[in-house]
MMTF fields as JSON, N, C-alpha, C and O atoms, coordinates in Angstrom:
{
  "mmtfVersion": "1.0.0",
  "mmtfProducer": "UNKNOWN",
  "numBonds": 291,
  "numAtoms": 292,
  "numGroups": 73,
  "numChains": 1,
  "numModels": 1,
  "chainsPerModel": [1],
  "groupsPerChain": [73],
  "chainIdList": ["A"],
  "bondAtomList": [4, 2, 8, 6, 12, 10, 16, 14, 20, 18, 24, 22, 28, 26, 32, 30, 36, 34, 40, 38, 44, 42, 48, 46, 52, 50, 56, 54, 60, 58, 64, 62, 68, 66, 72, 70, 76, 74, 80, 78, 84, 82, 88, 86, 92, 90, 96, 94, 100, 98, 104, 102, 108, 106, 112, 110, 116, 114, 120, 118, 124, 122, 128, 126, 132, 130, 136, 134, 140, 138, 144, 142, 148, 146, 152, 150, 156, 154, 160, 158, 164, 162, 168, 166, 172, 170, 176, 174, 180, 178, 184, 182, 188, 186, 192, 190, 196, 194, 200, 198, 204, 202, 208, 206, 212, 210, 216, 214, 220, 218, 224, 222, 228, 226, 232, 230, 236, 234, 240, 238, 244, 242, 248, 246, 252, 250, 256, 254, 260, 258, 264, 262, 268, 266, 272, 270, 276, 274, 280, 278, 284, 282, 288, 286],
  "bondOrderList": [1, 1, 1, 1, 1, 1, 1, 1, 1, 1, 1, 1, 1, 1, 1, 1, 1, 1, 1, 1, 1, 1, 1, 1, 1, 1, 1, 1, 1, 1, 1, 1, 1, 1, 1, 1, 1, 1, 1, 1, 1, 1, 1, 1, 1, 1, 1, 1, 1, 1, 1, 1, 1, 1, 1, 1, 1, 1, 1, 1, 1, 1, 1, 1, 1, 1, 1, 1, 1, 1, 1, 1],
  "groupList": [{"groupName": "MET", "atomNameList": ["N", "CA", "C", "O"], "elementList": ["N", "C", "C", "O"], "formalChargeList": [0, 0, 0, 0], "bondAtomList": [1, 0, 2, 1, 3, 2], "bondOrderList": [1, 1, 2], "singleLetterCode": "M", "chemCompType": "L-PEPTIDE LINKING"}, {"groupName": "VAL", "atomNameList": ["N", "CA", "C", "O"], "elementList": ["N", "C", "C", "O"], "formalChargeList": [0, 0, 0, 0], "bondAtomList": [1, 0, 2, 1, 3, 2], "bondOrderList": [1, 1, 2], "singleLetterCode": "V", "chemCompType": "L-PEPTIDE LINKING"}, {"groupName": "SER", "atomNameList": ["N", "CA", "C", "O"], "elementList": ["N", "C", "C", "O"], "formalChargeList": [0, 0, 0, 0], "bondAtomList": [1, 0, 2, 1, 3, 2], "bondOrderList": [1, 1, 2], "singleLetterCode": "S", "chemCompType": "L-PEPTIDE LINKING"}, {"groupName": "GLU", "atomNameList": ["N", "CA", "C", "O"], "elementList": ["N", "C", "C", "O"], "formalChargeList": [0, 0, 0, 0], "bondAtomList": [1, 0, 2, 1, 3, 2], "bondOrderList": [1, 1, 2], "singleLetterCode": "E", "chemCompType": "L-PEPTIDE LINKING"}, {"groupName": "LEU", "atomNameList": ["N", "CA", "C", "O"], "elementList": ["N", "C", "C", "O"], "formalChargeList": [0, 0, 0, 0], "bondAtomList": [1, 0, 2, 1, 3, 2], "bondOrderList": [1, 1, 2], "singleLetterCode": "L", "chemCompType": "L-PEPTIDE LINKING"}, {"groupName": "LYS", "atomNameList": ["N", "CA", "C", "O"], "elementList": ["N", "C", "C", "O"], "formalChargeList": [0, 0, 0, 0], "bondAtomList": [1, 0, 2, 1, 3, 2], "bondOrderList": [1, 1, 2], "singleLetterCode": "K", "chemCompType": "L-PEPTIDE LINKING"}, {"groupName": "TYR", "atomNameList": ["N", "CA", "C", "O"], "elementList": ["N", "C", "C", "O"], "formalChargeList": [0, 0, 0, 0], "bondAtomList": [1, 0, 2, 1, 3, 2], "bondOrderList": [1, 1, 2], "singleLetterCode": "Y", "chemCompType": "L-PEPTIDE LINKING"}, {"groupName": "ARG", "atomNameList": ["N", "CA", "C", "O"], "elementList": ["N", "C", "C", "O"], "formalChargeList": [0, 0, 0, 0], "bondAtomList": [1, 0, 2, 1, 3, 2], "bondOrderList": [1, 1, 2], "singleLetterCode": "R", "chemCompType": "L-PEPTIDE LINKING"}, {"groupName": "ALA", "atomNameList": ["N", "CA", "C", "O"], "elementList": ["N", "C", "C", "O"], "formalChargeList": [0, 0, 0, 0], "bondAtomList": [1, 0, 2, 1, 3, 2], "bondOrderList": [1, 1, 2], "singleLetterCode": "A", "chemCompType": "L-PEPTIDE LINKING"}, {"groupName": "ILE", "atomNameList": ["N", "CA", "C", "O"], "elementList": ["N", "C", "C", "O"], "formalChargeList": [0, 0, 0, 0], "bondAtomList": [1, 0, 2, 1, 3, 2], "bondOrderList": [1, 1, 2], "singleLetterCode": "I", "chemCompType": "L-PEPTIDE LINKING"}, {"groupName": "ASP", "atomNameList": ["N", "CA", "C", "O"], "elementList": ["N", "C", "C", "O"], "formalChargeList": [0, 0, 0, 0], "bondAtomList": [1, 0, 2, 1, 3, 2], "bondOrderList": [1, 1, 2], "singleLetterCode": "D", "chemCompType": "L-PEPTIDE LINKING"}, {"groupName": "PRO", "atomNameList": ["N", "CA", "C", "O"], "elementList": ["N", "C", "C", "O"], "formalChargeList": [0, 0, 0, 0], "bondAtomList": [1, 0, 2, 1, 3, 2], "bondOrderList": [1, 1, 2], "singleLetterCode": "P", "chemCompType": "L-PEPTIDE LINKING"}, {"groupName": "GLY", "atomNameList": ["N", "CA", "C", "O"], "elementList": ["N", "C", "C", "O"], "formalChargeList": [0, 0, 0, 0], "bondAtomList": [1, 0, 2, 1, 3, 2], "bondOrderList": [1, 1, 2], "singleLetterCode": "G", "chemCompType": "PEPTIDE LINKING"}, {"groupName": "GLN", "atomNameList": ["N", "CA", "C", "O"], "elementList": ["N", "C", "C", "O"], "formalChargeList": [0, 0, 0, 0], "bondAtomList": [1, 0, 2, 1, 3, 2], "bondOrderList": [1, 1, 2], "singleLetterCode": "Q", "chemCompType": "L-PEPTIDE LINKING"}, {"groupName": "THR", "atomNameList": ["N", "CA", "C", "O"], "elementList": ["N", "C", "C", "O"], "formalChargeList": [0, 0, 0, 0], "bondAtomList": [1, 0, 2, 1, 3, 2], "bondOrderList": [1, 1, 2], "singleLetterCode": "T", "chemCompType": "L-PEPTIDE LINKING"}, {"groupName": "TRP", "atomNameList": ["N", "CA", "C", "O"], "elementList": ["N", "C", "C", "O"], "formalChargeList": [0, 0, 0, 0], "bondAtomList": [1, 0, 2, 1, 3, 2], "bondOrderList": [1, 1, 2], "singleLetterCode": "W", "chemCompType": "L-PEPTIDE LINKING"}],
  "groupTypeList": [0, 1, 2, 2, 3, 3, 4, 4, 3, 5, 1, 6, 7, 3, 1, 1, 8, 9, 7, 3, 7, 4, 10, 8, 4, 3, 7, 7, 0, 9, 11, 3, 1, 3, 1, 2, 8, 7, 3, 4, 7, 4, 9, 7, 7, 7, 0, 5, 3, 8, 7, 3, 12, 13, 14, 1, 11, 15, 3, 3, 1, 5, 8, 7, 4, 3, 5, 7, 7, 2, 10, 14, 4],
  "groupIdList": [1, 2, 3, 4, 5, 6, 7, 8, 9, 10, 11, 12, 13, 14, 15, 16, 17, 18, 19, 20, 21, 22, 23, 24, 25, 26, 27, 28, 29, 30, 31, 32, 33, 34, 35, 36, 37, 38, 39, 40, 41, 42, 43, 44, 45, 46, 47, 48, 49, 50, 51, 52, 53, 54, 55, 56, 57, 58, 59, 60, 61, 62, 63, 64, 65, 66, 67, 68, 69, 70, 71, 72, 73],
  "secStructList": [7, 7, 7, 2, 2, 2, 2, 2, 2, 2, 2, 2, 2, 2, 2, 2, 2, 2, 2, 2, 2, 2, 2, 2, 2, 2, 2, 2, 2, 1, 7, 7, 7, 7, 7, 7, 2, 2, 2, 2, 2, 2, 2, 2, 2, 2, 2, 2, 2, 2, 2, 6, 6, 7, 7, 7, 7, 2, 2, 2, 2, 2, 2, 2, 2, 2, 2, 2, 2, 2, 2, 2, 7],
  "xCoordList": [0.841, 0.0, 0.892, 1.944, 0.474, 1.236, 0.922, -0.241, 1.978, 1.759, 1.313, 1.491, 0.738, 0.264, 1.432, 1.296, 2.59, 3.767, 4.231, 4.569, 4.242, 4.647, 3.661, 4.053, 2.394, 1.364, 1.507, 1.392, 1.757, 1.952, 3.183, 3.165, 4.251, 5.462, 5.198, 5.679, 4.437, 4.097, 3.256, 3.491, 2.282, 1.435, 2.283, 2.11, 3.2, 4.066, 4.917, 5.044, 5.496, 6.322, 5.486, 5.961, 4.243, 3.357, 3.053, 3.051, 2.798, 2.505, 3.715, 3.556, 4.901, 6.119, 6.285, 6.627, 6.044, 6.163, 5.153, 5.485, 3.937, 2.903, 3.304, 3.151, 3.817, 4.251, 5.355, 5.357, 6.289, 7.369, 6.825, 7.279, 5.865, 5.267, 4.504, 4.563, 3.791, 3.066, 4.028, 3.766, 5.127, 6.129, 6.703, 6.879, 6.996, 7.533, 6.516, 6.874, 5.255, 4.19, 4.075, 3.931, 4.139, 4.047, 5.181, 4.965, 6.394, 7.531, 7.333, 7.76, 6.698, 6.434, 5.346, 5.424, 4.33, 3.176, 3.451, 2.968, 4.22, 4.465, 5.895, 6.844, 6.055, 7.412, 8.177, 7.607, 9.464, 10.3, 10.615, 10.816, 10.654, 10.957, 12.047, 12.254, 12.727, 13.744, 13.051, 12.161, 13.465, 12.926, 14.09, 15.183, 13.833, 14.874, 15.043, 14.2, 16.125, 16.391, 15.273, 14.87, 14.785, 13.706, 12.431, 11.768, 12.089, 10.899, 11.031, 10.065, 12.221, 12.446, 12.277, 11.693, 12.791, 12.603, 11.127, 10.668, 10.375, 8.945, 8.207, 7.35, 8.542, 7.912, 8.204, 7.3, 9.456, 9.816, 9.116, 8.7, 8.985, 8.287, 6.818, 6.262, 6.189, 4.78, 4.597, 3.619, 5.532, 5.459, 5.586, 4.872, 6.492, 6.673, 5.409, 4.971, 4.82, 3.59, 2.468, 1.699, 2.378, 1.335, 1.536, 0.574, 2.793, 3.072, 2.706, 2.258, 2.899, 2.612, 1.146, 0.735, 0.365, -1.059, -1.413, -2.531, -0.483, -0.739, -1.319, -0.681, -2.495, -3.122, -4.431, -4.981, -4.912, -6.199, -7.198, -6.935, -8.33, -9.315, -9.777, -9.981, -9.938, -10.331, -11.647, -11.781, -12.597, -13.897, -13.744, -14.444, -12.839, -12.597, -12.0, -12.424, -11.027, -10.405, -11.442, -11.528, -12.222, -13.245, -14.263, -14.646, -14.693, -15.67, -15.09, -15.782, -13.826, -13.192, -13.101, -13.371, -12.721, -12.616, -13.968, -14.078, -14.999, -16.34, -16.829, -17.461, -16.533, -16.936, -16.198, -16.802, -14.9, -14.107, -14.631, -14.717, -14.977, -15.488, -16.849, -17.097, -17.711, -19.017, -18.898, -19.703, -17.889, -17.672, -17.196, -17.471, -16.486, -15.951, -16.961, -16.798, -17.995, -19.002, -19.991, -20.913],
  "yCoordList": [-1.178, 0.0, 1.25, 1.267, 2.274, 3.509, 4.436, 4.653, 4.981, 5.902, 7.26, 7.567, 8.053, 9.372, 10.268, 11.107, 10.09, 10.882, 10.558, 11.453, 9.272, 8.862, 9.372, 9.795, 9.33, 9.829, 11.329, 11.808, 12.067, 13.512, 13.838, 14.771, 13.064, 13.268, 13.022, 13.764, 11.985, 11.67, 12.784, 13.181, 13.285, 14.379, 15.623, 16.315, 15.911, 17.077, 16.988, 17.963, 15.81, 15.631, 15.843, 16.431, 15.367, 15.568, 17.049, 17.528, 17.766, 19.201, 19.938, 20.813, 19.601, 20.233, 19.938, 20.828, 18.697, 18.321, 19.079, 19.534, 19.214, 19.955, 21.419, 22.013, 22.013, 23.415, 23.617, 24.609, 22.671, 22.777, 22.699, 23.436, 21.824, 21.721, 22.997, 23.472, 23.547, 24.805, 25.945, 26.756, 26.012, 27.05, 26.924, 27.923, 25.685, 25.451, 25.86, 26.47, 25.529, 25.913, 27.428, 27.985, 28.089, 29.55, 30.185, 31.145, 29.65, 30.196, 30.049, 30.91, 28.978, 28.787, 29.716, 30.208, 29.96, 30.752, 32.247, 32.987, 32.691, 34.114, 34.412, 33.967, 35.152, 35.422, 36.308, 37.181, 36.062, 36.886, 38.189, 38.208, 39.259, 40.574, 41.223, 40.876, 42.161, 42.915, 43.919, 44.653, 43.942, 44.92, 45.625, 45.075, 46.828, 47.587, 47.039, 46.289, 47.417, 46.981, 47.455, 46.736, 48.656, 49.204, 48.383, 48.058, 48.048, 47.243, 45.862, 45.336, 45.275, 43.967, 44.003, 43.09, 45.063, 45.207, 45.314, 44.711, 46.081, 46.246, 44.919, 44.583, 44.167, 42.864, 41.939, 41.271, 41.89, 41.018, 41.432, 40.582, 42.742, 43.217, 42.798, 42.355, 42.946, 42.552, 41.041, 40.606, 40.256, 38.804, 38.449, 37.577, 39.122, 38.879, 39.26, 38.523, 40.404, 40.84, 39.83, 39.529, 39.313, 38.341, 37.057, 36.492, 36.591, 35.379, 35.569, 34.633, 36.783, 37.069, 37.413, 37.681, 37.404, 37.676, 39.147, 39.508, 39.996, 41.429, 41.832, 42.542, 41.382, 41.668, 42.415, 42.441, 43.009, 43.7, 42.785, 42.333, 42.506, 41.634, 42.187, 43.392, 41.305, 41.693, 42.464, 43.442, 42.06, 42.737, 44.206, 45.072, 44.481, 45.858, 46.682, 47.81, 46.117, 46.806, 47.038, 48.133, 46.021, 46.113, 47.208, 47.989, 47.259, 48.27, 49.676, 50.585, 49.855, 51.172, 51.578, 52.726, 50.628, 50.929, 51.281, 52.218, 50.526, 50.809, 52.173, 52.906, 52.514, 53.824, 54.932, 55.938, 54.751, 55.743, 55.921, 57.043, 54.823, 54.888, 55.608, 56.425, 55.306, 55.956, 57.451, 58.254, 57.824, 59.228, 60.028, 61.223, 59.38, 60.1, 60.175, 60.979, 59.356, 59.375, 60.437, 60.601],
  "zCoordList": [0.0, 0.0, 0.0, 0.641, -0.709, -0.852, 0.321, 0.66, 0.936, 2.049, 1.512, 0.333, 2.384, 1.967, 1.567, 0.677, 2.228, 1.866, 0.448, -0.326, 0.121, -1.227, -2.265, -3.352, -1.927, -2.836, -3.055, -4.183, -1.986, -2.1, -2.94, -3.743, -2.751, -3.531, -5.016, -5.872, -5.308, -6.705, -7.325, -8.466, -6.577, -7.064, -7.296, -8.299, -6.371, -6.499, -7.77, -8.511, -8.013, -9.22, -10.476, -11.448, -10.46, -11.605, -11.825, -12.959, -10.737, -10.833, -11.405, -12.257, -10.956, -11.463, -12.949, -13.727, -13.341, -14.752, -15.612, -16.707, -15.125, -15.859, -15.978, -17.046, -14.895, -14.926, -15.963, -16.692, -16.023, -17.007, -18.423, -19.299, -18.663, -19.999, -20.348, -21.482, -19.373, -19.615, -19.92, -20.808, -19.199, -19.454, -20.858, -21.556, -21.272, -22.615, -23.67, -24.678, -23.443, -24.373, -24.461, -25.549, -23.314, -23.273, -24.064, -24.804, -23.908, -24.646, -26.15, -26.919, -26.569, -28.005, -28.513, -29.639, -27.69, -28.119, -28.086, -28.943, -27.11, -26.93, -27.363, -26.717, -28.436, -28.92, -27.936, -27.28, -27.855, -26.992, -27.711, -28.925, -26.962, -27.526, -26.687, -25.524, -27.299, -26.576, -25.656, -26.083, -24.401, -23.461, -22.783, -22.645, -22.375, -21.682, -20.266, -19.773, -19.631, -18.262, -17.331, -16.418, -17.569, -16.74, -16.897, -15.912, -18.153, -18.4, -17.765, -17.212, -17.844, -17.263, -15.747, -15.162, -15.108, -13.658, -13.316, -12.346, -14.11, -13.872, -14.024, -13.207, -15.07, -15.285, -14.12, -13.618, -13.683, -12.563, -11.278, -10.49, -11.066, -9.868, -9.906, -8.901, -11.094, -11.222, -11.025, -10.417, -11.535, -11.353, -9.874, -9.379, -9.171, -7.735, -6.976, -6.092, -7.311, -6.657, -6.887, -5.974, -8.107, -8.418, -7.616, -7.096, -7.514, -6.734, -5.269, -4.608, -4.765, -3.36, -3.126, -1.997, -4.196, -4.054, -4.028, -3.66, -4.411, -4.41, -5.764, -6.541, -6.022, -7.308, -7.103, -6.002, -8.157, -8.136, -8.837, -9.952, -8.212, -8.839, -10.192, -10.337, -11.176, -12.524, -12.517, -13.251, -11.728, -11.705, -11.303, -11.828, -10.383, -9.964, -11.108, -11.356, -11.79, -12.927, -14.017, -14.573, -14.32, -15.364, -15.033, -15.904, -13.787, -13.375, -13.532, -13.991, -13.154, -13.304, -14.773, -15.126, -15.624, -17.056, -17.656, -18.446, -17.28, -17.785, -17.317, -18.078, -16.056, -15.529, -16.283, -16.656, -16.505, -17.218, -18.645, -19.143, -19.291, -20.651, -20.686, -21.573, -19.734, -19.717, -19.391, -19.861, -18.582, -18.26, -19.458, -19.559, -20.36, -21.542, -22.678, -23.597, -22.629, -23.697, -23.473, -24.272]
}
């Protein structure tokens, strides 16, 4: 019988493998472009914020954009 630790380890390895495949797919789908050092720092900061959960909910952003659009019309 498989222990829960072994099962968790197997699931973890699968998740890592899936993440690697997704990353490879993303690299194929999204072409790489030249960015300045400043842009690269900004991208890395945004990625770090997203990993830490410091994001703005999409519904909030969408509502602000819709309000801004209706105000300009």
